[in-house]
C-alpha positions as CSV (number, residue, x, y, z in Angstrom):
1,M,0.0,0.0,0.0
2,P,1.5,3.5,-0.8
3,L,2.3,5.5,2.2
4,Q,4.1,8.5,0.7
5,K,2.8,12.0,0.3
6,V,2.1,13.4,-3.1
7,H,1.8,17.1,-4.1
8,F,-0.4,19.0,-6.6
9,A,0.4,21.2,-9.5
10,E,0.7,24.9,-8.2
11,D,-2.5,26.1,-9.7
12,V,-4.7,23.2,-8.8
13,P,-5.6,24.1,-5.0
14,E,-7.5,27.2,-6.2
15,V,-9.8,25.0,-8.4
16,L,-10.1,22.5,-5.5
17,R,-11.2,25.4,-3.1
18,A,-13.9,26.4,-5.7
19,S,-15.0,22.8,-6.0
20,L,-15.2,22.5,-2.2
21,Q,-17.8,25.3,-2.2
22,T,-19.8,23.3,-4.7
23,I,-19.7,20.2,-2.6
24,R,-20.9,22.2,0.4
25,R,-23.8,23.7,-1.5
26,E,-24.8,20.2,-2.8
27,L,-24.7,18.6,0.5
28,E,-26.2,21.6,2.3
29,I,-23.2,21.7,4.8
30,P,-24.0,24.3,7.5
31,A,-22.0,27.5,7.2
32,E,-21.3,29.8,10.2
33,F,-23.4,29.5,13.4
34,P,-26.6,31.8,13.5
35,P,-26.0,34.9,15.8
36,E,-28.3,33.6,18.4
37,V,-26.3,30.4,18.7
38,T,-23.1,32.2,19.2
39,A,-24.6,34.6,21.6
40,A,-26.0,31.6,23.6
41,A,-22.5,30.1,23.6
42,L,-20.8,33.3,24.9
43,A,-23.4,33.5,27.7
44,A,-22.9,29.8,28.6
45,V,-19.1,30.2,28.9
46,K,-19.7,32.9,31.5
47,N,-22.2,30.8,33.5
48,P,-21.4,27.0,33.3
49,R,-23.1,24.5,35.7
50,L,-20.0,23.2,37.6
51,P,-20.0,20.1,39.7
52,E,-19.0,20.0,43.4
53,L,-16.6,17.0,43.1
54,D,-13.1,18.3,42.5
55,R,-10.7,15.8,40.8
56,T,-8.1,18.2,39.6
57,D,-5.5,16.1,41.5
58,I,-5.6,13.4,38.8
59,E,-2.7,14.0,36.3
60,F,-4.7,13.8,33.1
61,V,-3.3,14.2,29.6
62,T,-5.0,14.4,26.2
63,I,-3.7,12.6,23.0
64,D,-5.0,13.9,19.7
65,P,-3.8,15.0,16.4
66,P,-1.5,18.0,16.7
67,D,-3.9,20.6,15.3
68,S,-7.0,19.5,17.3
69,M,-8.6,21.9,19.7
70,D,-11.9,20.1,20.3
71,L,-10.5,17.8,23.0
72,D,-13.2,15.4,24.2
73,Q,-11.1,12.9,26.2
74,A,-8.4,13.0,28.9
75,L,-6.6,9.9,30.2
76,H,-4.8,8.7,33.3
77,I,-4.0,5.1,34.2
78,E,-2.6,3.8,37.4
79,R,-1.8,0.3,38.8
80,A,-4.3,-1.1,41.3
81,G,-2.9,-4.3,42.8
82,N,-2.5,-6.8,40.0
83,G,-4.8,-4.7,37.7
84,Y,-5.4,-1.1,36.8
85,T,-7.6,1.9,37.5
86,V,-8.5,3.8,34.3
87,H,-9.5,7.4,34.8
88,Y,-11.2,8.8,31.5
89,A,-12.5,12.4,31.7
90,I,-15.0,13.3,29.0
91,A,-15.9,16.9,28.2
92,D,-19.3,17.8,29.9
93,V,-21.2,19.6,27.2
94,A,-24.3,19.6,29.3
95,A,-22.6,22.0,31.7
96,F,-22.9,24.6,29.0
97,V,-25.9,23.5,26.9
98,Q,-29.5,23.3,28.1
99,P,-32.3,21.3,26.4
100,G,-34.1,23.5,23.9
101,D,-31.6,26.4,24.0
102,P,-30.3,27.7,20.6
103,I,-27.0,25.7,20.9
104,D,-29.0,22.5,21.6
105,L,-31.4,23.1,18.6
106,E,-28.5,23.9,16.3
107,A,-26.6,20.8,17.3
108,R,-29.6,18.6,16.6
109,R,-29.7,20.0,13.2
110,R,-26.0,19.2,12.6
111,G,-25.6,15.8,14.4
112,E,-21.8,15.8,14.2
113,T,-18.6,17.7,13.4
114,L,-17.7,17.6,9.6
115,Y,-14.1,17.8,8.4
116,A,-12.6,19.2,5.3
117,P,-9.0,20.1,4.4
118,D,-9.7,23.9,4.8
119,K,-12.0,24.0,7.7
120,R,-14.1,22.1,10.4
121,T,-17.8,22.4,10.5
122,P,-18.3,21.9,14.2
123,L,-21.3,20.5,16.0
124,H,-21.0,23.2,18.7
125,P,-19.8,26.9,18.5
126,P,-16.0,27.0,18.8
127,E,-16.4,29.2,21.9
128,L,-17.4,25.9,23.5
129,S,-15.9,23.1,21.4
130,E,-12.5,24.7,21.1
131,G,-12.7,26.8,24.2
132,A,-14.6,26.5,27.5
133,A,-15.9,22.9,27.2
134,S,-12.6,21.5,25.6
135,L,-10.2,19.6,27.8
136,L,-7.4,22.1,27.1
137,P,-4.2,21.9,29.1
138,D,-3.7,23.8,32.4
139,A,-7.4,24.7,32.5
140,V,-10.1,23.5,35.1
141,R,-13.0,22.0,33.1
142,P,-16.3,20.2,34.0
143,A,-16.2,16.6,32.8
144,L,-17.9,13.3,33.1
145,L,-15.3,11.3,35.0
146,W,-15.3,7.6,34.2
147,T,-13.3,5.4,36.8
148,I,-13.0,1.9,35.4
149,T,-11.4,-1.0,37.3
150,V,-9.6,-3.4,35.0
151,D,-8.2,-6.7,36.0
152,A,-4.9,-8.4,35.1
153,S,-6.3,-9.9,32.0
154,G,-7.6,-6.5,30.7
155,E,-11.3,-7.1,31.6
156,G,-13.3,-4.3,33.1
157,T,-14.8,-5.2,36.4
158,E,-16.3,-2.1,37.9
159,V,-17.4,1.3,36.6
160,V,-18.4,4.7,38.0
161,C,-19.4,7.7,36.0
162,E,-19.8,11.0,37.8
163,R,-19.5,14.7,37.2
164,A,-16.2,16.3,38.3
165,L,-13.9,19.2,37.8
166,V,-10.6,18.0,36.1
167,K,-7.4,19.5,34.8
168,S,-5.3,18.2,31.9
169,R,-1.6,18.7,32.4
170,A,-0.6,18.3,28.7
171,K,-1.9,18.3,25.1
172,L,0.0,15.4,23.6
173,N,0.0,13.9,20.0
174,Y,0.2,10.4,18.8
175,A,3.5,10.6,17.1
176,G,5.2,12.2,20.1
177,V,3.7,9.7,22.5
178,Q,4.6,6.8,20.3
179,K,8.3,8.1,20.1
180,D,8.4,8.4,23.9
181,L,7.0,4.9,24.3
182,D,9.5,3.4,21.9
183,A,12.4,5.2,23.6
184,G,11.3,4.1,27.1
185,T,11.0,7.7,28.2
186,A,7.2,8.0,28.5
187,P,5.6,8.5,32.0
188,E,4.1,5.6,33.8
189,S,0.4,6.4,32.9
190,L,1.4,6.2,29.2
191,Q,3.4,3.0,29.6
192,L,0.3,1.6,31.2
193,L,-1.7,2.8,28.2
194,R,0.4,0.5,26.1
195,E,-0.1,-2.3,28.6
196,V,-3.7,-2.1,29.1
197,G,-4.2,-1.4,25.3
198,K,-2.5,-4.6,24.4
199,L,-4.5,-6.6,27.0
200,R,-7.6,-5.1,25.5
201,E,-6.6,-6.0,22.0
202,Q,-6.1,-9.6,23.2
203,R,-9.5,-9.6,24.8
204,E,-11.0,-8.2,21.6
205,L,-9.5,-11.2,19.7
206,E,-10.6,-13.7,22.2
207,R,-14.2,-12.2,22.0
208,G,-14.2,-12.5,18.2
209,G,-14.1,-8.8,17.8
210,V,-13.1,-7.4,14.4
211,N,-10.6,-4.5,13.8
212,L,-9.5,-3.6,10.2
213,P,-6.0,-2.0,10.2
214,I,-6.6,-0.3,6.8
215,P,-4.4,2.9,6.2
216,D,-6.6,6.0,6.0
217,Q,-6.6,8.1,2.9
218,E,-6.2,11.6,4.1
219,V,-6.2,15.1,2.5
220,V,-3.5,17.2,4.3
221,T,-2.9,20.9,4.1
222,A,0.1,22.7,5.4
223,G,1.7,26.0,4.6
224,G,-0.8,26.6,1.7
225,E,0.3,23.1,0.1
226,W,-2.3,20.4,-0.4
227,T,-1.1,16.7,-0.2
228,L,-2.8,13.3,-0.4
229,E,-1.5,10.4,1.6
230,F,-2.3,6.9,2.9
231,R,-1.5,7.0,6.6
232,A,-1.1,3.8,8.6
233,P,-2.3,4.2,12.2
234,L,0.4,4.2,14.9
235,P,0.2,1.4,17.6
236,V,-0.6,4.1,20.3
237,E,-3.7,5.2,18.4
238,G,-5.0,1.6,18.5
239,W,-4.2,1.4,22.4
240,N,-5.9,4.8,22.8
241,A,-8.9,3.6,20.9
242,Q,-9.2,0.6,23.2
243,I,-9.7,2.8,26.2
244,S,-12.7,4.4,24.4
245,L,-14.0,1.1,23.5
246,L,-13.6,-0.2,27.1
247,T,-15.6,2.9,28.2
248,G,-18.2,2.5,25.5
249,M,-18.7,-1.2,26.5
250,A,-19.0,-0.2,30.3
251,A,-21.6,2.4,29.3
252,A,-23.7,-0.2,27.4
253,H,-23.6,-2.5,30.3
254,L,-24.9,0.3,32.6
255,M,-27.7,0.9,30.1
256,M,-28.7,-2.7,29.8
257,Y,-28.8,-3.0,33.6
258,G,-30.8,0.1,33.8
259,E,-33.0,-0.8,30.8
260,I,-32.7,2.6,29.3
261,G,-30.1,3.9,26.8
262,I,-29.0,4.3,23.2
263,L,-26.7,1.6,21.9
264,R,-24.5,1.5,18.9
265,T,-25.6,-1.7,17.1
266,L,-24.6,-3.8,14.2
267,P,-26.5,-7.0,13.1
268,E,-24.7,-10.2,12.6
269,S,-23.5,-11.0,9.1
270,H,-25.1,-13.7,7.1
271,D,-23.6,-17.0,6.1
272,D,-23.7,-15.9,2.5
273,L,-21.4,-13.0,3.4
274,R,-19.0,-15.3,5.0
275,R,-19.0,-17.5,1.8
276,K,-18.4,-14.4,-0.3
277,L,-15.4,-13.4,1.8
278,E,-14.0,-16.9,1.8
279,N,-14.3,-17.0,-2.0
280,T,-12.4,-13.6,-2.1
281,A,-9.7,-15.0,0.1
282,K,-9.5,-18.1,-2.2
283,A,-9.3,-15.9,-5.3
284,L,-6.5,-13.9,-3.6
285,G,-4.6,-17.1,-2.7
286,I,-5.0,-16.4,1.0
287,T,-5.7,-19.5,3.2
288,W,-8.7,-19.3,5.5
289,P,-8.5,-22.4,7.7
290,V,-11.8,-24.2,8.5
291,G,-13.1,-23.1,11.9
292,T,-11.1,-19.8,12.0
293,S,-13.2,-16.8,12.9
294,Y,-13.4,-13.4,11.1
295,A,-11.3,-11.9,13.9
296,E,-8.5,-14.6,13.9
297,F,-8.4,-14.4,10.0
298,I,-8.3,-10.6,9.9
299,H,-5.7,-10.4,12.8
300,G,-3.3,-12.4,10.6
301,L,-3.5,-10.1,7.5
302,D,-0.7,-7.6,6.7
303,P,-2.1,-4.4,5.0
304,K,1.4,-3.9,3.5
305,Q,0.9,-7.0,1.2
306,P,-1.2,-6.1,-1.9
307,T,-3.3,-9.3,-1.7
308,H,-3.9,-8.8,2.1
309,A,-4.8,-5.2,1.4
310,A,-7.4,-6.2,-1.1
311,M,-8.8,-8.8,1.4
312,L,-9.1,-6.1,4.1
313,A,-11.0,-3.8,1.6
314,A,-13.4,-6.6,1.0
315,C,-13.9,-7.1,4.7
316,T,-15.3,-3.6,5.2
317,V,-18.6,-5.1,4.4
318,L,-18.7,-6.5,7.9
319,F,-19.4,-3.0,9.2
320,R,-22.2,-2.0,6.9
321,G,-25.5,-1.6,8.6
322,A,-24.3,-0.1,11.9
323,G,-26.8,2.3,13.6
324,Y,-28.2,3.3,16.9
325,T,-30.9,1.6,19.0
326,A,-32.8,3.6,21.7
327,F,-34.6,1.6,24.4
328,S,-36.5,2.3,27.7
329,G,-38.4,0.0,30.0
330,G,-36.9,-3.1,28.7
331,V,-33.8,-4.1,26.7
332,P,-33.5,-4.5,22.8
333,E,-34.0,-7.8,21.2
334,R,-30.7,-7.5,19.4
335,P,-28.4,-5.2,21.5
336,E,-25.0,-6.4,20.2
337,H,-22.5,-4.7,17.9
338,A,-21.6,-7.7,15.9
339,A,-18.0,-6.5,14.9
340,M,-17.1,-6.0,18.5
341,K,-19.0,-9.1,19.9
342,S,-20.3,-7.0,22.7
343,E,-22.9,-4.4,23.6
344,Y,-21.5,-0.9,22.9
345,A,-22.4,2.8,23.2
346,H,-20.9,6.0,21.9
347,V,-20.1,8.1,25.0
348,T,-16.6,9.5,24.5
349,A,-16.9,12.3,21.9
350,P,-19.7,14.7,23.0
351,L,-18.1,17.7,21.5
352,R,-18.1,16.2,18.0
353,R,-21.1,13.8,18.2
354,L,-24.7,14.6,19.4
355,V,-25.7,11.2,20.7
356,D,-22.9,11.2,23.3
357,R,-24.6,14.0,25.3
358,W,-27.6,11.8,25.8
359,T,-25.8,8.6,26.6
360,G,-23.6,10.5,29.1
361,E,-26.6,11.8,30.9
362,I,-28.1,8.4,31.1
363,C,-24.9,6.9,32.5
364,V,-24.4,9.6,35.2
365,A,-28.0,9.1,36.3
366,L,-27.8,5.3,36.5
367,C,-24.5,5.5,38.5
368,A,-26.0,8.0,40.9
369,D,-29.2,5.9,41.2
370,R,-31.3,8.8,40.1
371,P,-34.0,9.1,37.4
372,V,-32.8,9.8,33.9
373,P,-33.7,13.5,33.1
374,D,-37.1,13.9,31.5
375,W,-35.6,15.9,28.5
376,V,-33.4,12.8,27.7
377,R,-36.4,10.4,28.0
378,E,-38.6,12.7,25.9
379,S,-36.0,13.1,23.0
380,M,-34.0,9.9,23.0
381,D,-36.1,8.3,20.2
382,E,-35.2,11.0,17.8
383,I,-31.5,10.6,18.2
384,P,-30.9,7.5,16.0
385,K,-32.7,9.2,13.1
386,I,-30.5,12.3,13.5
387,M,-27.3,10.4,13.9
388,E,-28.2,8.3,10.7
389,E,-28.7,11.4,8.6
390,S,-25.6,13.1,9.9
391,A,-23.4,10.0,9.3
392,R,-24.8,9.8,5.7
393,K,-23.9,13.4,5.1
394,A,-20.4,13.0,6.8
395,N,-19.6,10.0,4.6
396,A,-20.8,11.7,1.4
397,Y,-18.8,14.8,2.3
398,E,-15.6,12.9,3.0
399,R,-15.9,10.7,0.0
400,A,-16.6,13.7,-2.3
401,I,-13.6,15.6,-1.0
402,V,-11.3,12.7,-1.5
403,S,-12.5,12.1,-5.0
404,M,-12.1,15.7,-5.8
405,V,-8.5,15.7,-4.6
406,E,-7.7,12.5,-6.4
407,A,-8.9,14.0,-9.6
408,G,-6.9,17.2,-8.9
409,L,-3.7,15.2,-8.4
410,V,-3.8,13.6,-11.8
411,A,-5.7,16.2,-13.7
412,E,-2.8,16.8,-16.2
413,Q,-1.9,13.2,-16.6
414,V,-4.7,11.6,-18.5
415,G,-3.2,9.0,-20.8
416,A,-0.4,8.2,-18.4
417,V,0.2,4.5,-17.3
418,F,0.6,3.6,-13.6
419,D,1.2,0.5,-11.6
420,G,-1.5,-0.5,-9.2
421,V,-3.3,-3.3,-7.3
422,V,-6.9,-4.4,-8.0
423,V,-8.5,-4.2,-4.5
424,D,-12.2,-4.8,-5.4
425,V,-14.1,-6.4,-8.2
426,D,-17.8,-5.8,-8.9
427,D,-19.9,-8.9,-8.1
428,R,-22.2,-8.2,-11.0
429,D,-19.6,-7.3,-13.6
430,P,-16.1,-8.7,-13.0
431,T,-14.7,-6.4,-15.6
432,R,-15.2,-3.4,-13.4
433,G,-13.7,-2.8,-10.0
434,V,-11.3,-0.6,-8.0
435,V,-7.5,-0.1,-8.3
436,T,-5.0,1.4,-5.8
437,L,-2.1,3.0,-7.4
438,S,1.4,1.8,-6.2
439,T,3.1,5.3,-6.5
440,L,0.2,7.7,-5.6
441,A,-2.2,7.7,-2.8
442,I,-5.2,7.2,-5.3
443,E,-8.0,4.7,-5.5
444,G,-10.0,4.8,-8.7
445,K,-12.6,2.9,-10.7
446,V,-11.0,0.5,-13.2
447,H,-12.5,-1.5,-16.2
448,S,-11.1,-4.1,-18.5
449,S,-12.2,-6.2,-21.5
450,S,-11.9,-9.4,-19.4
451,A,-12.4,-10.2,-15.7
452,L,-10.1,-8.1,-13.5
453,P,-7.5,-10.0,-11.4
454,L,-8.4,-9.4,-7.8
455,G,-5.4,-8.6,-5.6
456,Q,-2.9,-8.7,-8.5
457,L,-0.3,-6.1,-9.6
458,V,-1.5,-4.5,-12.8
459,R,-0.7,-1.7,-15.3
460,V,-3.6,0.8,-15.8
461,K,-4.0,3.8,-18.0
462,L,-5.7,6.9,-16.7
463,V,-8.7,7.7,-18.9
464,E,-10.5,10.4,-16.9
465,A,-9.6,12.9,-14.2
466,D,-12.4,15.5,-13.8
467,I,-12.3,17.8,-10.7
468,A,-15.7,19.1,-11.3
469,K,-17.3,15.7,-11.6
470,R,-14.8,14.3,-8.9
471,T,-14.1,11.3,-11.0
472,V,-11.0,9.3,-11.7
473,A,-11.2,6.3,-14.0
474,F,-8.5,3.8,-15.3
475,E,-8.6,1.0,-17.9
476,L,-6.4,-2.1,-17.7
477,T,-3.6,-2.2,-20.2
478,E,-2.8,-5.4,-22.0
C-alpha cells in the first residue's frame, strides 16, 4: 500500500477550493453559526453549571492529532494491585448546553462535526468546542469522569461515571507519545496505556471482535500546500482507541442493567457474506482455515501486502448496517455490535457527536441511582434518526472531498500509465472494480475487456480525471 505524500500542481488548489464550495452547496453543509447560537454560547461560557466534586488532583493528559482543539477525552491510568484503574474524563457539554436552547437546537440540526482540508464544520460553536468545554491543558474543566477498574487480564470489572472538575496537564499527540514509548521515556500512565491497550486488543481477539487495520486516505494541508496520503495508524492510536471502546462497553452494560439507553448496534453478518469473503480469500490465494473466525483471520492479515490489502478492503462489508438503538423500560432484542462481539455505546466524543450527550446523561443518572432526566427520555427516540442522517452526510462529504482531490492530483496526466493493485471487483460485472495505485495515494474505478485479477499487480492507464465531476477512471492495459 502506498504511504508516501504526493503534491499538486501549483494552480490546482484554487480549483479545489472552488469545488469544495460546490460540494458544500450540494450537501447543504452548514455555514457559520447563527448569531443567536453564538450569543448563547458566549453566555454559557460565563455561567457553566459546575460540579462539586473536584478531581483536579488526577494528572490527566490528552492525546490527539497536533492541530486538534476540540479535546473530548483526557486519560490517566494507574496500577491497582494486579490490575489497573483507568480514569477517563469526557468533556461535559451539558454543563454549557440546556435542552431546547439555541445551541442544543442547532446541534440537533448538525448531528456531528464535519471535516474538510480547509475547515471544520463543528457540532458546537468554537467558543465551546475549542474553548470553554474543551479539555485544554492547564485549565479546570467540568467533565464526566469515568473510573473503570480493569483486572490483570484486561477485563473491566467495575465502573463509575460522575460529574467532576478535572485539569489536563498536557496536550500530547500520537507521534510524540509513540516516540516516547519506543524510547522508554514515557511517563508511567502512558506506559500503562500500552500495557492495558495490548491486553484489551487480546481480549478483543478472544471475543471474536473485528478490527480492520486499513491505512486512512487523508487530504492534508500545510503552509498553503495540499497533499494526499495513505497514513497507517500508529500502535498508540489503537491502544488509545481501546480505552474508548472499554468505556463504551462499560456504558452499554450500565444501560442494559438500567433498561434505558442508546446503543451502537450492528447486526450479525449472514452465512452468504462469509461465503463471499471466503471466496475472495481463495481468489487472492489467502488461506482461511476451517473453523477460523473473522477476527482470527483478519488479525493475521498484513495491509502492506497487496493481496492482504485487497482482502481487508473486501472485509469492510462487515461494518455496513451499523446504527443506533434507543430503548426504555426493557432491553433491545438485538443489542449487540456484531463486529465487537459486545454491547457498545458511543459516550466519549460529545463535543463532536450529538448522541454522546444523551448517553452521558443516562450513565451519570444510573451510576447515581437517580432518574434519567425527562428531557433525555422525551427526546432519545429522535437521536438514532438524527445520527443516521448526519453519518450519511459526513460519509458523502468525506468521499466527495477525497474524490475531488484525487482528480486534482492527476488532472494533467490523462493518458499516463501507472502500476497498481486491483482491490475490489464488482460482483455483477467482473470487468469493473477498484484499483489502488502503487506510487500515488489514489483509488479509482478501473475497467477491462476481461475479468479483473483481484489482488494482483496490474498496469492501468488513466482515462479520466475530472475535478468538477470528482471522477478518476482507469482501464487495464494489456
